[in-house]
C-alpha positions as CSV (number, residue, x, y, z in Angstrom):
1,M,-16.9,-21.2,-19.1
2,V,-20.4,-19.5,-19.2
3,V,-21.2,-18.1,-15.8
4,S,-24.7,-17.4,-14.7
5,D,-25.8,-18.3,-18.2
6,R,-24.7,-14.9,-19.5
7,Y,-21.1,-14.3,-19.1
8,R,-18.5,-16.4,-21.2
9,L,-15.2,-16.1,-19.7
10,E,-12.4,-15.8,-22.2
11,E,-9.0,-14.7,-20.4
12,L,-7.8,-14.3,-17.0
13,I,-6.3,-10.6,-16.7
14,G,-5.7,-10.1,-13.2
15,E,-5.4,-12.0,-9.8
16,G,-5.5,-11.0,-6.3
17,A,-5.5,-12.5,-3.0
18,F,-9.2,-12.7,-2.7
19,S,-10.4,-12.8,-6.3
20,Q,-9.4,-13.3,-10.2
21,V,-10.5,-10.9,-12.8
22,Y,-11.6,-12.2,-16.3
23,R,-11.9,-10.6,-19.7
24,A,-15.6,-12.2,-20.4
25,T,-18.3,-11.4,-23.1
26,D,-21.7,-10.8,-22.4
27,L,-23.7,-13.3,-24.4
28,K,-26.7,-10.7,-24.0
29,D,-25.5,-8.1,-26.5
30,G,-21.7,-9.3,-27.2
31,S,-20.0,-6.6,-25.2
32,G,-16.7,-7.3,-23.5
33,V,-16.7,-6.8,-19.8
34,A,-14.4,-7.5,-16.7
35,M,-15.7,-10.3,-14.3
36,K,-14.5,-10.4,-10.9
37,L,-14.7,-13.5,-9.2
38,L,-14.4,-14.3,-5.5
39,A,-11.5,-16.9,-5.0
40,A,-12.7,-20.4,-3.9
41,E,-10.5,-20.5,-0.8
42,S,-12.3,-17.2,0.0
43,I,-15.9,-18.3,0.2
44,D,-16.1,-17.7,3.9
45,S,-18.0,-15.1,5.9
46,A,-15.2,-12.5,5.7
47,G,-14.6,-13.0,2.0
48,L,-18.0,-12.8,1.1
49,D,-18.6,-9.5,3.3
50,R,-15.6,-8.2,1.8
51,F,-17.1,-8.8,-1.8
52,R,-20.6,-7.7,-0.9
53,R,-19.1,-4.4,0.6
54,E,-17.1,-4.0,-2.6
55,A,-20.4,-4.5,-5.1
56,E,-22.4,-2.3,-2.5
57,L,-20.1,0.7,-2.3
58,A,-19.6,0.5,-6.0
59,T,-23.1,1.5,-6.6
60,R,-23.0,4.6,-5.2
61,L,-20.3,5.6,-7.5
62,S,-20.7,7.0,-10.9
63,H,-17.9,9.3,-11.6
64,P,-16.0,8.9,-14.9
65,N,-12.7,8.6,-13.0
66,T,-14.1,5.5,-11.2
67,I,-14.5,2.1,-12.7
68,R,-18.0,1.7,-13.7
69,L,-20.1,-1.0,-12.1
70,I,-22.4,-3.3,-14.4
71,G,-23.8,-6.0,-12.0
72,F,-23.1,-8.2,-9.4
73,N,-24.5,-11.8,-8.0
74,L,-23.3,-12.8,-4.6
75,R,-25.2,-15.9,-5.1
76,G,-23.3,-16.6,-8.9
77,K,-22.6,-20.3,-9.7
78,P,-19.9,-21.4,-9.6
79,L,-18.8,-18.5,-7.7
80,P,-20.0,-14.8,-6.6
81,F,-18.9,-12.5,-9.1
82,I,-19.0,-8.5,-9.9
83,V,-19.1,-7.3,-13.2
84,Y,-17.4,-4.1,-14.2
85,E,-16.6,-2.2,-17.6
86,L,-13.8,-3.8,-19.7
87,L,-10.6,-1.2,-19.6
88,E,-8.0,-1.3,-22.2
89,G,-4.7,-0.1,-20.9
90,H,-2.4,-0.9,-18.1
91,S,-2.3,-0.1,-14.2
92,L,-0.2,2.7,-13.1
93,K,2.0,0.2,-11.4
94,H,2.8,-1.0,-15.2
95,V,3.0,2.1,-16.5
96,M,5.6,3.2,-14.0
97,D,7.7,-0.4,-13.9
98,H,8.0,0.1,-17.9
99,E,8.5,3.9,-18.3
100,G,10.6,4.8,-15.2
101,P,10.0,8.5,-13.8
102,L,7.0,10.3,-15.2
103,A,6.8,13.8,-16.3
104,E,5.5,16.7,-13.8
105,M,2.6,17.3,-16.3
106,R,1.5,13.9,-16.6
107,V,1.9,13.1,-13.0
108,A,-0.3,16.0,-12.2
109,A,-3.1,14.8,-14.6
110,I,-3.0,11.4,-13.4
111,A,-3.4,12.8,-9.8
112,M,-6.0,15.3,-10.5
113,Q,-8.3,12.4,-12.1
114,V,-7.4,10.2,-8.8
115,L,-8.4,13.1,-6.8
116,R,-11.5,13.8,-8.9
117,S,-13.0,10.0,-8.4
118,L,-12.1,10.3,-4.7
119,M,-14.0,13.7,-4.1
120,E,-17.2,11.8,-5.2
121,A,-16.2,8.7,-3.0
122,H,-15.8,11.0,0.0
123,E,-18.9,13.0,-0.5
124,V,-21.3,9.8,-0.3
125,G,-18.9,8.8,2.8
126,I,-16.5,6.4,1.2
127,V,-12.9,6.1,1.9
128,H,-10.8,3.9,-0.3
129,R,-7.9,3.1,1.8
130,D,-5.9,1.5,-0.6
131,I,-4.7,4.0,-3.3
132,K,-1.8,3.0,-4.8
133,P,-0.4,2.4,-8.6
134,G,-1.8,-1.1,-8.8
135,N,-5.4,0.4,-8.1
136,V,-5.3,3.2,-10.7
137,F,-5.8,2.2,-14.3
138,V,-4.7,4.3,-17.1
139,C,-6.5,3.7,-20.3
140,S,-4.7,3.5,-23.7
141,N,-6.3,6.7,-24.9
142,E,-4.9,8.7,-22.0
143,A,-6.2,12.2,-23.3
144,R,-9.9,11.3,-23.0
145,L,-12.2,12.4,-20.4
146,G,-12.0,9.8,-17.6
147,A,-9.0,8.1,-19.1
148,V,-7.7,7.2,-15.3
149,K,-9.8,5.0,-13.2
150,V,-9.6,4.2,-9.7
151,L,-10.1,0.8,-8.8
152,D,-10.8,-2.0,-6.1
153,F,-13.0,-0.6,-3.5
154,G,-12.6,-4.0,-1.8
155,I,-11.3,-2.5,1.7
156,A,-13.1,0.6,1.3
157,K,-15.2,1.7,4.4
158,S,-18.2,3.6,4.2
159,V,-18.0,6.1,7.5
160,D,-22.0,7.2,7.3
161,G,-22.9,4.4,9.8
162,L,-24.7,2.4,7.1
163,Q,-21.9,0.1,6.6
164,A,-20.7,-2.3,9.2
165,Q,-17.0,-2.6,10.3
166,V,-15.9,-6.2,8.8
167,T,-12.5,-6.5,10.0
168,A,-11.8,-7.3,13.8
169,A,-9.8,-4.8,15.9
170,G,-5.9,-4.8,15.8
171,I,-6.2,-6.1,12.0
172,L,-4.0,-3.8,9.8
173,V,-5.6,-3.3,6.2
174,G,-4.2,-1.6,3.3
175,T,-0.7,-1.2,1.7
176,P,1.9,0.0,4.4
177,R,3.8,2.2,1.8
178,Y,1.1,4.5,1.2
179,M,-0.5,4.4,4.7
180,P,-0.4,7.4,7.1
181,P,0.1,6.9,10.7
182,E,-3.5,7.3,11.9
183,Q,-4.9,4.4,9.3
184,I,-1.8,2.2,10.8
185,R,-3.1,3.0,14.3
186,G,-6.4,1.8,13.2
187,E,-8.2,5.0,13.6
188,T,-11.8,5.8,12.0
189,P,-11.1,6.3,8.3
190,I,-11.1,9.9,7.0
191,P,-10.7,11.3,3.5
192,A,-7.0,12.7,4.5
193,M,-5.9,9.0,4.5
194,D,-6.7,8.8,0.7
195,L,-4.8,12.2,0.3
196,Y,-1.8,11.1,1.9
197,A,-1.8,7.7,-0.2
198,T,-2.1,9.7,-3.3
199,G,0.9,12.4,-2.1
200,M,2.9,9.1,-1.9
201,M,1.9,7.5,-5.1
202,M,2.7,11.2,-6.7
203,A,6.3,10.9,-5.3
204,E,6.8,7.6,-6.8
205,M,5.5,8.8,-10.1
206,L,8.2,11.7,-10.3
207,S,11.1,9.5,-9.2
208,G,10.4,6.3,-10.6
209,E,11.5,4.5,-7.4
210,P,9.3,3.1,-4.4
211,T,9.1,5.4,-1.4
212,L,9.8,2.6,0.8
213,T,11.9,-0.4,0.1
214,C,11.5,-2.5,3.1
215,S,9.5,-5.1,4.6
216,V,6.0,-4.7,5.6
217,A,6.5,-4.5,9.5
218,E,9.6,-1.7,8.6
219,A,6.9,0.2,6.8
220,C,4.7,0.4,9.4
221,L,7.2,1.4,11.8
222,A,8.5,4.2,9.4
223,Q,4.9,5.4,8.9
224,L,4.5,5.7,12.5
225,D,7.3,8.0,13.1
226,D,6.7,11.6,13.4
227,R,9.2,12.6,10.8
228,R,8.2,12.7,7.2
229,I,9.2,9.6,4.9
230,P,12.5,10.6,3.6
231,L,11.8,11.2,-0.4
232,P,14.5,12.1,-3.0
233,A,16.0,15.5,-2.5
234,F,15.6,16.6,-6.2
235,L,12.1,16.2,-5.8
236,E,12.0,19.5,-3.7
237,S,13.0,21.2,-7.1
238,S,9.9,20.2,-8.7
239,R,6.8,22.8,-8.7
240,L,4.9,19.7,-7.5
241,W,6.6,19.5,-4.3
242,P,4.6,21.8,-2.1
243,V,1.5,19.8,-3.0
244,I,3.5,16.6,-2.2
245,A,5.0,17.8,0.8
246,R,1.6,18.7,2.4
247,A,-0.4,15.9,1.3
248,T,2.4,13.7,2.9
249,E,2.5,15.6,6.3
250,K,2.2,13.1,9.2
251,S,0.3,15.7,10.9
252,L,-3.6,15.7,10.3
253,E,-3.7,19.6,10.8
254,K,-1.1,20.1,8.3
255,R,-2.3,17.6,5.6
256,Y,-4.9,18.4,2.9
257,A,-8.4,17.7,4.4
258,T,-10.3,17.5,1.0
259,A,-9.8,16.2,-2.1
260,N,-11.0,19.4,-3.7
261,E,-8.5,21.4,-1.5
262,M,-5.6,19.3,-2.9
263,L,-7.1,19.1,-6.5
264,G,-7.3,23.0,-6.5
265,A,-3.6,23.2,-5.6
266,L,-2.7,20.9,-8.5
267,E,-4.7,23.1,-11.1
268,R,-3.1,26.3,-10.0
269,V,0.5,25.0,-10.9
270,Y,-0.7,22.7,-13.7
271,D,0.1,25.2,-16.7
272,R,3.7,25.8,-15.2
273,L,4.6,22.2,-15.1
274,S,7.4,20.5,-17.4
275,P,6.3,17.9,-20.0
276,A,9.5,16.1,-19.4
277,P,10.5,13.7,-16.6
278,L,12.7,15.8,-13.8
279,I,15.2,12.9,-14.1
280,S,16.2,10.2,-16.3
281,R,16.4,6.8,-15.3
282,A,16.1,3.5,-17.5
283,P,13.2,1.1,-16.0
284,R,14.3,-2.4,-15.1
285,A,14.6,-4.4,-17.8
286,D,11.8,-7.0,-16.9
287,G,9.7,-4.1,-15.8
288,D,9.5,-5.2,-12.2
289,R,10.4,-3.3,-8.9
290,T,11.2,-5.8,-6.4
291,S,10.3,-3.9,-3.5
292,F,6.5,-3.8,-4.2
293,V,4.4,-4.0,-0.9
294,P,1.1,-5.6,-1.6
295,T,-2.3,-4.9,0.2
296,T,-2.0,-6.3,3.5
297,V,-4.1,-7.9,5.8
298,M,-2.2,-8.4,9.1
299,Q,-2.1,-8.0,12.9
300,A,-0.8,-4.4,13.3
301,P,2.8,-4.4,14.7
302,E,4.0,-3.6,17.9
303,P,7.2,-1.7,18.3
304,A,9.8,-3.5,20.5
305,R,9.8,-2.3,24.1
306,S,12.9,-1.0,25.6
307,P,14.0,-2.6,29.2
308,S,12.6,0.4,30.8
309,T,9.0,-0.4,29.4
310,L,9.1,-3.9,30.3
311,P,6.8,-5.3,33.0
312,P,8.5,-5.7,36.6
313,A,9.0,-9.7,36.1
314,A,10.5,-9.0,32.7
315,R,12.6,-6.4,33.9
316,A,13.9,-8.8,36.8
317,T,14.4,-11.7,34.4
318,A,16.5,-9.5,31.8
319,R,18.6,-8.3,35.2
320,E,19.0,-11.8,36.0
321,S,20.0,-13.0,32.4
322,K,22.7,-9.9,32.3
323,T,24.1,-11.3,35.6
324,A,24.5,-14.7,34.4
325,G,25.9,-13.6,31.4
326,W,28.7,-11.8,33.3
327,L,29.3,-14.6,35.8
328,V,29.9,-17.1,32.7
329,A,32.2,-14.5,30.9
330,T,34.1,-14.2,34.2
331,A,34.7,-17.9,34.8
332,A,35.7,-18.5,31.2
333,L,38.6,-15.9,31.7
334,L,39.4,-17.3,35.1
335,V,39.9,-20.7,33.3
336,L,41.8,-19.4,30.4
337,A,44.2,-17.5,32.8
338,I,44.9,-20.7,34.8
339,A,45.5,-22.7,31.7
340,L,47.9,-20.2,30.4
341,T,49.9,-20.0,33.6
342,A,50.2,-24.0,33.9
343,Y,51.4,-23.8,30.3
344,G,54.0,-21.2,30.9
345,L,55.3,-23.4,33.7
346,Y,55.5,-26.4,31.8
347,W,57.6,-24.4,29.1
348,A,59.8,-23.0,31.2
349,R,60.6,-26.5,33.3
350,T,60.9,-28.3,29.8
351,H,63.3,-25.5,28.7
352,G,65.4,-25.3,31.8
353,A,64.4,-22.0,32.8
354,L,63.3,-23.6,36.3
């Protein structure tokens, strides 16, 4: 298929809830590109708004560690599309799934490049809101400048007042495993949200395991808890632990406030980091982590209310239900006692005891 009389689709290389990504050829000069097509079922006001926001925000970003936008057409036929540079390599999620725990030095190098991308985004008023291994790409030549790319600003939020909020109040957008409590509560996006996610991602890279292996709702409740998400104890022996610990603080007052601040902390310890993983753990044979939690668009969960916090009518109903339960249980015991007594009398009479 040739899109917009210019781009020939060659191969499907990625797919998400709202779009598909194809390897394509630009017929104008023969170069390879990545074409992101809006999914047919997402061509509605919300889907188009999301796609438009991603394209417009991407035009404001040019850092080597951010995927480069080539162009877009929101009226493209047969579907709206965005064209990005074509990257060779794998997502960080793929790398982690197939290699297991990563070396301290490599974890820091990847995180530092993510933070450089975020520095530019935050400086122009953009908060990514979905930093995770699936949205970080590690190019084949990992040693070159800009070898790590931050992808998918589809749910990014501009906080400079120029970009309208397109999600309704009470809607949770992001990936709960990496989201700080203020993001789950739906508060105004701030850079510290992306830094929390980066810290959680660093912990996963070092351990080779997900930080949370639970449902979306349970992950939300764990993030809303004031206590730090439990991380593997051996991470505390790493020189990266002070950075991870501060980045994943639930309290904003204790967490890094800027990407530059967190980047500086990593640069100060980089030369003393190990070039080998802290632990040895074989990756799954199929290279898959079954507990992966996808980007979520859902109603924010409400914690279960205890009886003391229920409305008066509900508390009365609960008391009535409890009383009814005791009456049924008492009646059942009484019937059982009568039955046993009758059987005892019958046995005694038939055996000559009476």
